[in-house]
A tleap script that builds the chain and sets N, CA, C and O, in Angstrom:
source leaprc.protein.ff14SB
mol = sequence {
  NMET ILE GLU VAL PRO ASP PHE GLY ASP LYS
  ASP SER THR SER PRO VAL ARG ARG ARG THR
  GLY ILE ASP PRO ILE SER ALA VAL LYS MET
  PRO GLU ARG LEU THR ALA ALA VAL ASP ALA
  TRP ALA GLU ALA HIE HIE LEU THR ARG SER
  ASP ALA ILE CYS LYS LEU ILE GLU LEU GLY
  LEU ASN ILE PRO PRO PRO VAL LEU THR PRO
  VAL HIE PRO ILE GLU SER GLU ALA THR ARG
  ILE GLU GLU ILE ALA VAL HIE GLU ILE GLU
  THR LEU LEU ASP PRO ALA LEU PRO THR ASP
  GLU ARG GLU ARG ARG ILE ARG ARG LEU THR
  GLU GLY PRO PRO GLU PHE SER HIE GLU ARG
  ILE ASP LEU PRO LYS ASP SER PRO LYS GLN
  ARG CTHR
}
set mol.1.N position { 160.513 111.048 114.735 }
set mol.1.CA position { 158.889 111.952 114.303 }
set mol.1.C position { 158.128 111.324 114.669 }
set mol.1.O position { 158.417 110.149 114.894 }
set mol.2.N position { 156.647 111.852 114.931 }
set mol.2.CA position { 155.438 111.519 115.350 }
set mol.2.C position { 154.634 111.477 113.873 }
set mol.2.O position { 154.624 112.296 112.954 }
set mol.3.N position { 154.044 110.333 114.014 }
set mol.3.CA position { 153.166 110.377 112.719 }
set mol.3.C position { 151.606 110.921 113.317 }
set mol.3.O position { 151.133 110.456 114.354 }
set mol.4.N position { 150.934 111.928 112.526 }
set mol.4.CA position { 149.753 112.485 112.727 }
set mol.4.C position { 148.581 112.360 111.919 }
set mol.4.O position { 148.405 113.183 111.020 }
set mol.5.N position { 147.657 111.333 112.139 }
set mol.5.CA position { 146.596 110.913 110.914 }
set mol.5.C position { 146.151 111.943 110.269 }
set mol.5.O position { 146.081 113.032 110.839 }
set mol.6.N position { 145.847 111.815 109.228 }
set mol.6.CA position { 145.605 113.093 108.461 }
set mol.6.C position { 143.608 113.125 108.323 }
set mol.6.O position { 143.020 112.357 107.562 }
set mol.7.N position { 143.128 113.795 108.905 }
set mol.7.CA position { 141.633 113.867 109.303 }
set mol.7.C position { 141.137 114.364 107.895 }
set mol.7.O position { 139.959 114.102 107.650 }
set mol.8.N position { 141.697 114.896 107.135 }
set mol.8.CA position { 140.896 115.425 105.774 }
set mol.8.C position { 141.055 114.643 104.635 }
set mol.8.O position { 140.797 115.006 103.487 }
set mol.9.N position { 141.586 113.317 105.058 }
set mol.9.CA position { 141.515 112.493 103.924 }
set mol.9.C position { 140.854 110.964 104.271 }
set mol.9.O position { 141.311 109.821 104.249 }
set mol.10.N position { 139.733 111.465 104.552 }
set mol.10.CA position { 138.755 110.371 105.293 }
set mol.10.C position { 138.101 109.738 103.901 }
set mol.10.O position { 138.053 110.417 102.875 }
set mol.11.N position { 137.628 108.447 103.958 }
set mol.11.CA position { 137.151 108.021 102.637 }
set mol.11.C position { 135.536 108.267 102.657 }
set mol.11.O position { 134.770 107.994 103.581 }
set mol.12.N position { 135.244 108.812 101.489 }
set mol.12.CA position { 134.145 109.539 101.272 }
set mol.12.C position { 132.942 108.944 100.895 }
set mol.12.O position { 131.930 109.634 100.770 }
set mol.13.N position { 132.938 107.479 100.657 }
set mol.13.CA position { 132.087 106.348 100.533 }
set mol.13.C position { 131.309 105.882 101.833 }
set mol.13.O position { 130.201 105.359 101.957 }
set mol.14.N position { 132.082 106.177 102.577 }
set mol.14.CA position { 131.153 105.782 104.253 }
set mol.14.C position { 130.909 107.323 105.061 }
set mol.14.O position { 131.722 108.200 105.351 }
set mol.15.N position { 129.730 107.247 105.234 }
set mol.15.CA position { 129.053 108.435 105.845 }
set mol.15.C position { 129.062 108.342 107.252 }
set mol.15.O position { 128.828 107.274 107.817 }
set mol.16.N position { 129.313 109.374 107.850 }
set mol.16.CA position { 129.387 109.363 109.315 }
set mol.16.C position { 127.983 109.742 109.880 }
set mol.16.O position { 127.370 110.787 109.661 }
set mol.17.N position { 127.613 108.736 110.614 }
set mol.17.CA position { 126.432 109.060 111.321 }
set mol.17.C position { 126.272 108.891 112.979 }
set mol.17.O position { 126.539 107.866 113.606 }
set mol.18.N position { 125.850 109.953 113.448 }
set mol.18.CA position { 125.740 109.878 114.658 }
set mol.18.C position { 124.290 109.322 115.261 }
set mol.18.O position { 123.195 109.804 114.972 }
set mol.19.N position { 124.557 108.044 116.291 }
set mol.19.CA position { 123.128 107.660 116.524 }
set mol.19.C position { 122.864 108.363 117.731 }
set mol.19.O position { 123.557 108.750 118.672 }
set mol.20.N position { 121.455 108.423 117.380 }
set mol.20.CA position { 120.794 109.039 118.656 }
set mol.20.C position { 120.019 108.283 119.506 }
set mol.20.O position { 119.762 108.604 120.666 }
set mol.21.N position { 119.624 107.240 118.926 }
set mol.21.CA position { 119.160 106.038 119.825 }
set mol.21.C position { 119.270 104.720 119.444 }
set mol.21.O position { 119.823 104.461 118.375 }
set mol.22.N position { 118.746 103.671 120.283 }
set mol.22.CA position { 118.766 102.151 119.538 }
set mol.22.C position { 118.097 101.947 118.229 }
set mol.22.O position { 118.664 101.164 117.467 }
set mol.23.N position { 116.982 102.511 117.820 }
set mol.23.CA position { 116.359 102.242 116.467 }
set mol.23.C position { 116.765 103.353 115.525 }
set mol.23.O position { 117.028 104.532 115.764 }
set mol.24.N position { 116.749 102.770 114.553 }
set mol.24.CA position { 116.723 103.817 113.368 }
set mol.24.C position { 115.580 104.868 113.010 }
set mol.24.O position { 114.448 104.386 112.992 }
set mol.25.N position { 115.672 105.968 112.776 }
set mol.25.CA position { 114.422 106.786 112.759 }
set mol.25.C position { 113.684 106.565 111.348 }
set mol.25.O position { 114.325 106.434 110.305 }
set mol.26.N position { 112.243 106.533 111.406 }
set mol.26.CA position { 111.638 106.432 109.979 }
set mol.26.C position { 110.756 107.507 109.828 }
set mol.26.O position { 109.745 107.551 110.528 }
set mol.27.N position { 110.976 108.290 109.091 }
set mol.27.CA position { 109.827 109.425 109.123 }
set mol.27.C position { 108.577 108.887 108.268 }
set mol.27.O position { 108.657 108.020 107.398 }
set mol.28.N position { 107.497 109.502 108.636 }
set mol.28.CA position { 105.999 109.380 108.296 }
set mol.28.C position { 105.232 110.436 107.700 }
set mol.28.O position { 105.109 111.506 108.296 }
set mol.29.N position { 104.893 110.307 106.980 }
set mol.29.CA position { 103.906 111.506 105.936 }
set mol.29.C position { 102.573 111.283 106.492 }
set mol.29.O position { 102.166 110.121 106.497 }
set mol.30.N position { 101.854 112.176 106.945 }
set mol.30.CA position { 100.510 111.938 107.584 }
set mol.30.C position { 99.740 113.223 107.132 }
set mol.30.O position { 100.326 114.304 107.072 }
set mol.31.N position { 98.333 113.079 106.795 }
set mol.31.CA position { 97.701 114.277 106.574 }
set mol.31.C position { 97.437 114.827 108.045 }
set mol.31.O position { 97.448 114.245 109.130 }
set mol.32.N position { 97.143 116.444 107.623 }
set mol.32.CA position { 96.954 116.823 108.919 }
set mol.32.C position { 96.070 116.556 109.887 }
set mol.32.O position { 96.437 116.873 111.018 }
set mol.33.N position { 94.668 115.908 109.742 }
set mol.33.CA position { 93.754 115.352 110.608 }
set mol.33.C position { 94.509 114.201 111.307 }
set mol.33.O position { 94.406 113.877 112.490 }
set mol.34.N position { 95.153 113.738 110.518 }
set mol.34.CA position { 95.438 112.119 111.373 }
set mol.34.C position { 96.721 112.482 112.310 }
set mol.34.O position { 96.922 112.107 113.465 }
set mol.35.N position { 97.511 113.294 111.512 }
set mol.35.CA position { 98.854 113.927 113.015 }
set mol.35.C position { 97.723 114.656 113.908 }
set mol.35.O position { 98.096 114.349 115.040 }
set mol.36.N position { 96.982 115.156 114.009 }
set mol.36.CA position { 96.142 115.767 115.193 }
set mol.36.C position { 95.609 114.688 115.920 }
set mol.36.O position { 96.001 114.567 117.080 }
set mol.37.N position { 94.758 113.841 115.457 }
set mol.37.CA position { 94.318 112.517 115.906 }
set mol.37.C position { 95.577 112.009 116.651 }
set mol.37.O position { 95.502 111.540 117.787 }
set mol.38.N position { 96.617 112.112 116.033 }
set mol.38.CA position { 97.829 111.106 116.999 }
set mol.38.C position { 98.355 112.108 117.931 }
set mol.38.O position { 98.922 111.746 118.961 }
set mol.39.N position { 98.238 113.051 117.706 }
set mol.39.CA position { 98.725 114.204 118.832 }
set mol.39.C position { 97.724 114.198 119.928 }
set mol.39.O position { 98.183 114.196 121.070 }
set mol.40.N position { 96.688 114.194 119.808 }
set mol.40.CA position { 95.709 113.939 120.688 }
set mol.40.C position { 95.632 112.695 121.492 }
set mol.40.O position { 95.489 112.724 122.714 }
set mol.41.N position { 95.727 111.594 120.797 }
set mol.41.CA position { 95.862 110.312 121.304 }
set mol.41.C position { 97.277 110.315 122.358 }
set mol.41.O position { 97.316 109.885 123.511 }
set mol.42.N position { 98.293 110.880 121.641 }
set mol.42.CA position { 99.372 110.933 122.704 }
set mol.42.C position { 99.264 111.693 123.746 }
set mol.42.O position { 99.754 111.219 124.771 }
set mol.43.N position { 98.746 112.802 123.831 }
set mol.43.CA position { 98.661 113.629 124.862 }
set mol.43.C position { 97.565 112.924 126.010 }
set mol.43.O position { 97.830 113.088 127.201 }
set mol.44.N position { 96.489 112.238 125.673 }
set mol.44.CA position { 95.536 111.329 126.493 }
set mol.44.C position { 96.451 110.427 127.009 }
set mol.44.O position { 96.049 110.004 128.093 }
set mol.45.N position { 97.362 110.028 126.726 }
set mol.45.CA position { 98.116 108.817 126.940 }
set mol.45.C position { 99.620 109.123 127.561 }
set mol.45.O position { 100.471 108.282 127.850 }
set mol.46.N position { 99.704 110.462 127.676 }
set mol.46.CA position { 101.033 110.980 128.053 }
set mol.46.C position { 102.139 110.270 127.382 }
set mol.46.O position { 102.970 109.542 127.925 }
set mol.47.N position { 102.045 110.572 126.144 }
set mol.47.CA position { 103.305 109.812 125.118 }
set mol.47.C position { 103.593 111.015 124.089 }
set mol.47.O position { 102.828 111.943 123.827 }
set mol.48.N position { 104.784 110.797 123.606 }
set mol.48.CA position { 105.668 111.788 122.607 }
set mol.48.C position { 104.739 111.367 121.283 }
set mol.48.O position { 104.145 110.289 121.252 }
set mol.49.N position { 104.688 112.196 120.352 }
set mol.49.CA position { 104.094 111.901 119.266 }
set mol.49.C position { 104.858 110.523 118.596 }
set mol.49.O position { 104.189 109.602 118.128 }
set mol.50.N position { 106.135 110.515 118.614 }
set mol.50.CA position { 107.182 109.148 118.071 }
set mol.50.C position { 106.520 107.995 119.052 }
set mol.50.O position { 106.337 106.984 118.374 }
set mol.51.N position { 106.175 107.841 120.177 }
set mol.51.CA position { 106.079 106.879 121.036 }
set mol.51.C position { 104.615 106.168 120.887 }
set mol.51.O position { 104.265 105.016 121.144 }
set mol.52.N position { 103.807 107.419 120.316 }
set mol.52.CA position { 102.415 106.966 120.301 }
set mol.52.C position { 102.457 106.563 118.627 }
set mol.52.O position { 101.636 105.738 118.227 }
set mol.53.N position { 103.007 106.903 118.086 }
set mol.53.CA position { 102.724 106.163 116.366 }
set mol.53.C position { 103.060 104.589 116.642 }
set mol.53.O position { 102.429 103.717 116.046 }
set mol.54.N position { 104.077 104.278 117.568 }
set mol.54.CA position { 104.873 103.159 117.577 }
set mol.54.C position { 103.790 102.401 118.360 }
set mol.54.O position { 103.651 101.217 118.053 }
set mol.55.N position { 103.130 102.820 119.168 }
set mol.55.CA position { 102.202 102.166 120.066 }
set mol.55.C position { 100.961 101.939 119.116 }
set mol.55.O position { 100.501 100.802 119.011 }
set mol.56.N position { 100.502 102.821 118.538 }
set mol.56.CA position { 99.180 102.654 117.406 }
set mol.56.C position { 99.232 101.434 116.519 }
set mol.56.O position { 98.353 100.590 116.344 }
set mol.57.N position { 100.648 101.523 115.906 }
set mol.57.CA position { 101.033 100.405 114.895 }
set mol.57.C position { 101.356 99.088 115.653 }
set mol.57.O position { 101.476 98.120 114.903 }
set mol.58.N position { 101.501 98.874 116.809 }
set mol.58.CA position { 101.777 97.772 117.501 }
set mol.58.C position { 100.624 97.225 117.562 }
set mol.58.O position { 100.477 96.054 117.213 }
set mol.59.N position { 99.355 98.162 118.126 }
set mol.59.CA position { 97.968 97.816 118.386 }
set mol.59.C position { 97.395 97.690 116.989 }
set mol.59.O position { 96.520 96.825 117.030 }
set mol.60.N position { 97.507 98.126 115.922 }
set mol.60.CA position { 96.954 97.859 115.097 }
set mol.60.C position { 97.008 96.410 114.236 }
set mol.60.O position { 96.139 95.741 113.677 }
set mol.61.N position { 98.626 96.244 114.431 }
set mol.61.CA position { 99.311 94.960 113.825 }
set mol.61.C position { 98.837 93.669 114.875 }
set mol.61.O position { 98.944 92.506 114.486 }
set mol.62.N position { 98.370 93.959 116.068 }
set mol.62.CA position { 98.094 92.634 116.966 }
set mol.62.C position { 96.390 92.443 116.657 }
set mol.62.O position { 95.723 91.642 117.313 }
set mol.63.N position { 95.808 93.282 115.585 }
set mol.63.CA position { 94.427 92.693 115.445 }
set mol.63.C position { 94.209 91.980 114.356 }
set mol.63.O position { 94.606 92.394 113.266 }
set mol.64.N position { 93.388 90.518 114.514 }
set mol.64.CA position { 93.468 90.027 113.340 }
set mol.64.C position { 93.066 90.272 112.475 }
set mol.64.O position { 92.037 90.889 112.748 }
set mol.65.N position { 93.226 90.183 111.064 }
set mol.65.CA position { 92.826 90.548 110.067 }
set mol.65.C position { 90.960 90.316 109.927 }
set mol.65.O position { 90.295 89.716 110.771 }
set mol.66.N position { 90.519 90.817 108.933 }
set mol.66.CA position { 88.897 90.457 109.044 }
set mol.66.C position { 88.433 89.179 108.460 }
set mol.66.O position { 88.972 88.910 107.387 }
set mol.67.N position { 87.549 88.308 108.908 }
set mol.67.CA position { 87.581 87.298 108.234 }
set mol.67.C position { 86.497 87.645 106.885 }
set mol.67.O position { 85.453 88.290 106.980 }
set mol.68.N position { 87.030 87.061 105.695 }
set mol.68.CA position { 85.904 87.250 104.227 }
set mol.68.C position { 85.009 86.725 104.656 }
set mol.68.O position { 85.227 85.712 105.321 }
set mol.69.N position { 83.907 87.089 104.505 }
set mol.69.CA position { 82.666 86.446 103.983 }
set mol.69.C position { 82.602 85.747 102.758 }
set mol.69.O position { 83.135 86.186 101.739 }
set mol.70.N position { 81.845 84.457 102.812 }
set mol.70.CA position { 81.661 83.419 101.636 }
set mol.70.C position { 81.844 84.096 100.451 }
set mol.70.O position { 82.694 83.846 99.598 }
set mol.71.N position { 80.830 85.152 100.430 }
set mol.71.CA position { 80.349 85.924 99.033 }
set mol.71.C position { 82.019 87.031 99.210 }
set mol.71.O position { 82.262 87.931 100.014 }
set mol.72.N position { 82.677 86.584 98.348 }
set mol.72.CA position { 83.694 87.660 98.219 }
set mol.72.C position { 83.410 89.116 97.504 }
set mol.72.O position { 83.050 89.010 96.332 }
set mol.73.N position { 83.505 90.357 97.977 }
set mol.73.CA position { 82.890 91.343 97.096 }
set mol.73.C position { 83.350 91.578 96.015 }
set mol.73.O position { 82.780 92.379 95.274 }
set mol.74.N position { 84.595 90.888 95.613 }
set mol.74.CA position { 85.039 91.094 94.171 }
set mol.74.C position { 84.130 90.134 93.122 }
set mol.74.O position { 83.951 90.515 91.966 }
set mol.75.N position { 83.629 88.995 93.558 }
set mol.75.CA position { 82.808 88.038 92.659 }
set mol.75.C position { 81.513 88.360 92.807 }
set mol.75.O position { 80.757 87.792 92.018 }
set mol.76.N position { 80.940 89.231 93.718 }
set mol.76.CA position { 79.611 89.645 93.780 }
set mol.76.C position { 79.424 90.939 92.579 }
set mol.76.O position { 78.466 91.080 91.819 }
set mol.77.N position { 80.614 91.781 92.679 }
set mol.77.CA position { 80.602 92.648 91.799 }
set mol.77.C position { 80.801 92.416 90.257 }
set mol.77.O position { 80.411 93.170 89.366 }
set mol.78.N position { 81.469 91.257 90.114 }
set mol.78.CA position { 81.582 90.948 88.801 }
set mol.78.C position { 80.300 90.155 88.361 }
set mol.78.O position { 79.738 90.295 87.275 }
set mol.79.N position { 79.941 89.342 89.320 }
set mol.79.CA position { 78.694 88.540 88.711 }
set mol.79.C position { 77.499 90.151 88.683 }
set mol.79.O position { 76.549 89.903 87.941 }
set mol.80.N position { 77.425 91.227 89.141 }
set mol.80.CA position { 76.835 92.033 89.054 }
set mol.80.C position { 77.002 93.184 87.512 }
set mol.80.O position { 76.145 93.867 86.952 }
set mol.81.N position { 78.186 93.029 87.270 }
set mol.81.CA position { 78.473 93.356 86.180 }
set mol.81.C position { 78.157 92.546 84.800 }
set mol.81.O position { 78.052 92.949 83.641 }
set mol.82.N position { 78.051 91.321 85.342 }
set mol.82.CA position { 77.770 90.506 84.112 }
set mol.82.C position { 76.596 90.517 83.852 }
set mol.82.O position { 76.369 90.505 82.642 }
set mol.83.N position { 75.321 90.544 84.808 }
set mol.83.CA position { 74.168 90.504 84.645 }
set mol.83.C position { 73.652 91.881 84.029 }
set mol.83.O position { 72.514 91.947 83.564 }
set mol.84.N position { 74.432 92.880 84.034 }
set mol.84.CA position { 74.249 94.695 83.439 }
set mol.84.C position { 74.413 93.895 82.251 }
set mol.84.O position { 73.421 93.579 81.594 }
set mol.85.N position { 75.621 93.524 81.902 }
set mol.85.CA position { 75.983 93.226 80.223 }
set mol.85.C position { 74.909 91.956 79.856 }
set mol.85.O position { 74.992 91.933 78.628 }
set mol.86.N position { 74.182 91.148 80.147 }
set mol.86.CA position { 73.531 90.427 79.670 }
set mol.86.C position { 72.095 91.249 79.147 }
set mol.86.O position { 71.473 91.217 78.085 }
set mol.87.N position { 71.956 91.777 80.059 }
set mol.87.CA position { 70.892 92.785 80.014 }
set mol.87.C position { 70.694 93.748 78.959 }
set mol.87.O position { 69.665 94.124 78.397 }
set mol.88.N position { 72.123 94.121 78.788 }
set mol.88.CA position { 72.165 95.072 77.488 }
set mol.88.C position { 72.500 94.611 76.281 }
set mol.88.O position { 72.649 95.344 75.303 }
set mol.89.N position { 72.649 93.281 76.275 }
set mol.89.CA position { 72.923 92.267 75.033 }
set mol.89.C position { 72.060 92.261 74.535 }
set mol.89.O position { 71.859 92.692 73.400 }
set mol.90.N position { 71.078 91.609 75.489 }
set mol.90.CA position { 69.536 91.021 75.111 }
set mol.90.C position { 68.456 92.379 74.712 }
set mol.90.O position { 67.416 92.193 74.079 }
set mol.91.N position { 68.829 93.527 75.121 }
set mol.91.CA position { 68.312 94.753 74.276 }
set mol.91.C position { 68.715 95.034 72.644 }
set mol.91.O position { 67.915 95.516 71.843 }
set mol.92.N position { 69.939 94.688 72.347 }
set mol.92.CA position { 70.328 94.764 71.195 }
set mol.92.C position { 70.213 93.704 70.336 }
set mol.92.O position { 70.415 93.818 69.127 }
set mol.93.N position { 69.861 92.545 70.944 }
set mol.93.CA position { 69.663 91.121 69.950 }
set mol.93.C position { 68.324 91.454 69.368 }
set mol.93.O position { 67.514 92.204 69.914 }
set mol.94.N position { 68.117 90.746 68.038 }
set mol.94.CA position { 66.650 90.781 67.411 }
set mol.94.C position { 65.754 89.886 68.253 }
set mol.94.O position { 66.231 88.778 68.497 }
set mol.95.N position { 64.664 90.126 68.696 }
set mol.95.CA position { 63.627 89.717 69.084 }
set mol.95.C position { 63.197 88.571 68.607 }
set mol.95.O position { 62.715 87.765 69.402 }
set mol.96.N position { 63.286 88.217 67.063 }
set mol.96.CA position { 62.458 87.470 66.207 }
set mol.96.C position { 63.716 86.071 66.350 }
set mol.96.O position { 63.492 85.007 65.774 }
set mol.97.N position { 64.914 86.267 67.128 }
set mol.97.CA position { 65.509 85.149 67.131 }
set mol.97.C position { 65.376 83.738 67.786 }
set mol.97.O position { 65.005 84.076 68.910 }
set mol.98.N position { 65.420 82.794 67.802 }
set mol.98.CA position { 64.860 81.769 68.772 }
set mol.98.C position { 65.737 81.747 69.939 }
set mol.98.O position { 66.913 82.036 69.719 }
set mol.99.N position { 65.395 81.455 71.162 }
set mol.99.CA position { 65.902 81.465 72.448 }
set mol.99.C position { 67.140 80.941 72.502 }
set mol.99.O position { 68.023 81.584 73.069 }
set mol.100.N position { 67.444 79.571 71.871 }
set mol.100.CA position { 68.683 78.994 71.937 }
set mol.100.C position { 69.886 79.688 71.499 }
set mol.100.O position { 70.984 79.777 72.050 }
set mol.101.N position { 69.318 80.315 70.037 }
set mol.101.CA position { 70.423 81.408 69.528 }
set mol.101.C position { 70.688 82.228 70.071 }
set mol.101.O position { 71.867 82.579 70.018 }
set mol.102.N position { 69.546 83.139 71.056 }
set mol.102.CA position { 69.592 84.222 71.514 }
set mol.102.C position { 70.933 83.786 72.945 }
set mol.102.O position { 71.907 84.510 73.151 }
set mol.103.N position { 70.687 82.690 73.624 }
set mol.103.CA position { 71.433 82.348 74.489 }
set mol.103.C position { 72.549 82.022 73.811 }
set mol.103.O position { 73.511 82.728 74.115 }
set mol.104.N position { 72.788 81.070 72.870 }
set mol.104.CA position { 74.398 81.347 72.468 }
set mol.104.C position { 75.155 82.490 72.389 }
set mol.104.O position { 76.259 82.547 72.931 }
set mol.105.N position { 74.619 83.537 71.685 }
set mol.105.CA position { 75.036 84.975 71.084 }
set mol.105.C position { 75.298 85.310 72.371 }
set mol.105.O position { 76.498 85.527 72.541 }
set mol.106.N position { 74.389 85.479 73.689 }
set mol.106.CA position { 74.706 85.932 74.785 }
set mol.106.C position { 75.997 85.242 75.630 }
set mol.106.O position { 76.797 85.950 76.241 }
set mol.107.N position { 76.085 83.943 75.591 }
set mol.107.CA position { 77.049 83.444 76.405 }
set mol.107.C position { 78.255 83.720 75.609 }
set mol.107.O position { 79.275 83.984 76.246 }
set mol.108.N position { 78.321 83.701 74.141 }
set mol.108.CA position { 79.739 84.047 73.310 }
set mol.108.C position { 80.090 85.403 73.653 }
set mol.108.O position { 81.251 85.763 73.844 }
set mol.109.N position { 79.028 86.191 73.733 }
set mol.109.CA position { 79.583 87.477 74.314 }
set mol.109.C position { 80.377 87.810 75.365 }
set mol.109.O position { 81.459 88.397 75.358 }
set mol.110.N position { 79.382 87.139 76.772 }
set mol.110.CA position { 79.938 87.409 77.769 }
set mol.110.C position { 81.127 86.349 78.412 }
set mol.110.O position { 81.894 86.711 79.304 }
set mol.111.N position { 81.143 85.155 77.883 }
set mol.111.CA position { 82.142 84.297 78.136 }
set mol.111.C position { 83.527 84.380 77.228 }
set mol.111.O position { 84.677 84.140 77.595 }
set mol.112.N position { 83.142 84.715 76.183 }
set mol.112.CA position { 84.348 84.817 74.749 }
set mol.112.C position { 84.298 83.530 74.297 }
set mol.112.O position { 83.800 82.561 74.871 }
set mol.113.N position { 85.044 83.588 72.843 }
set mol.113.CA position { 85.055 82.486 72.295 }
set mol.113.C position { 85.604 81.404 72.990 }
set mol.113.O position { 86.512 81.737 73.751 }
set mol.114.N position { 85.310 80.100 72.963 }
set mol.114.CA position { 85.738 78.660 73.465 }
set mol.114.C position { 87.444 78.625 73.515 }
set mol.114.O position { 88.161 78.322 74.469 }
set mol.115.N position { 87.849 79.067 72.067 }
set mol.115.CA position { 89.317 78.770 71.804 }
set mol.115.C position { 90.340 79.680 73.057 }
set mol.115.O position { 91.521 79.454 73.323 }
set mol.116.N position { 89.484 80.678 73.636 }
set mol.116.CA position { 90.082 81.686 74.655 }
set mol.116.C position { 90.105 81.275 75.825 }
set mol.116.O position { 91.054 81.499 76.578 }
set mol.117.N position { 88.998 80.567 76.177 }
set mol.117.CA position { 88.525 80.325 77.702 }
set mol.117.C position { 90.011 79.739 78.709 }
set mol.117.O position { 90.141 79.967 79.912 }
set mol.118.N position { 90.802 79.121 78.023 }
set mol.118.CA position { 91.975 78.848 78.842 }
set mol.118.C position { 92.736 79.896 79.690 }
set mol.118.O position { 93.331 79.760 80.759 }
set mol.119.N position { 92.509 81.197 78.748 }
set mol.119.CA position { 93.197 82.530 78.738 }
set mol.119.C position { 92.601 83.053 80.049 }
set mol.119.O position { 93.417 83.543 80.829 }
set mol.120.N position { 91.062 83.028 80.494 }
set mol.120.CA position { 90.375 83.771 81.338 }
set mol.120.C position { 90.931 83.514 82.529 }
set mol.120.O position { 91.444 82.422 82.772 }
set mol.121.N position { 90.883 84.496 83.388 }
set mol.121.CA position { 91.561 84.105 84.646 }
set mol.121.C position { 90.693 84.179 85.538 }
set mol.121.O position { 91.099 83.867 86.658 }
set mol.122.N position { 89.255 84.589 85.425 }
set mol.122.CA position { 87.998 84.400 86.464 }
set mol.122.C position { 87.384 82.994 86.238 }
set mol.122.O position { 86.578 82.530 87.045 }
set mol.123.N position { 87.795 82.291 85.077 }
set mol.123.CA position { 87.089 80.999 85.023 }
set mol.123.C position { 87.969 79.886 85.807 }
set mol.123.O position { 89.179 80.023 85.993 }
set mol.124.N position { 87.125 78.629 86.298 }
set mol.124.CA position { 87.652 77.617 86.904 }
set mol.124.C position { 88.412 76.885 85.609 }
set mol.124.O position { 87.878 76.777 84.505 }
set mol.125.N position { 89.742 76.402 85.934 }
set mol.125.CA position { 90.707 75.948 85.114 }
set mol.125.C position { 90.443 74.317 85.029 }
set mol.125.O position { 90.453 73.681 86.083 }
set mol.126.N position { 90.249 73.761 83.994 }
set mol.126.CA position { 90.234 72.331 83.801 }
set mol.126.C position { 91.649 71.663 83.845 }
set mol.126.O position { 92.629 72.248 83.383 }
set mol.127.N position { 91.723 70.500 84.379 }
set mol.127.CA position { 92.860 69.536 84.813 }
set mol.127.C position { 93.518 69.270 83.460 }
set mol.127.O position { 92.758 69.177 82.496 }
set mol.128.N position { 94.737 69.144 83.276 }
set mol.128.CA position { 95.146 69.031 81.674 }
set mol.128.C position { 94.723 67.701 81.431 }
set mol.128.O position { 94.781 67.545 80.212 }
set mol.129.N position { 94.346 66.716 81.953 }
set mol.129.CA position { 94.011 65.505 80.997 }
set mol.129.C position { 92.404 65.642 80.700 }
set mol.129.O position { 91.919 64.628 80.198 }
set mol.130.N position { 91.723 66.460 80.870 }
set mol.130.CA position { 90.198 66.873 80.754 }
set mol.130.C position { 90.236 67.537 79.492 }
set mol.130.O position { 89.320 67.340 78.693 }
set mol.131.N position { 91.337 68.422 79.169 }
set mol.131.CA position { 91.301 69.441 78.027 }
set mol.131.C position { 91.637 68.710 76.647 }
set mol.131.O position { 91.554 69.402 75.632 }
set mol.132.N position { 91.949 67.590 76.541 }
set mol.132.CA position { 92.025 66.749 75.296 }
set mol.132.C position { 90.891 67.067 74.100 }
set mol.132.O position { 90.896 66.416 73.056 }
savepdb mol mol.pdb
quit
């Protein structure tokens, strides 16, 4: 008797995938304007959309990242926000207060209580031996 394998009894956990090429397929969702720009670039370089996307990504990855300027934009933004806060606090404080008391109150409001300064992520940390 000849045994014939049962084709209907396949393991359902292993999906059957037909390979169409060497690389796996990745779907890319882009806005219409970007798709049109990629299509125009692909046509100008005689490429398919898929090849054009690959080439553009390779070109983009070969460009070195921009060098950050010494004044980081986030730091300058934080400084500007603190200056605005100080100005608003000054307008709310009693003008009859002595200057040193006004400065102490402004510092306490902008920097927070000293007992929580170790929790602040925007302040430089002291080394453990200096905190005693």
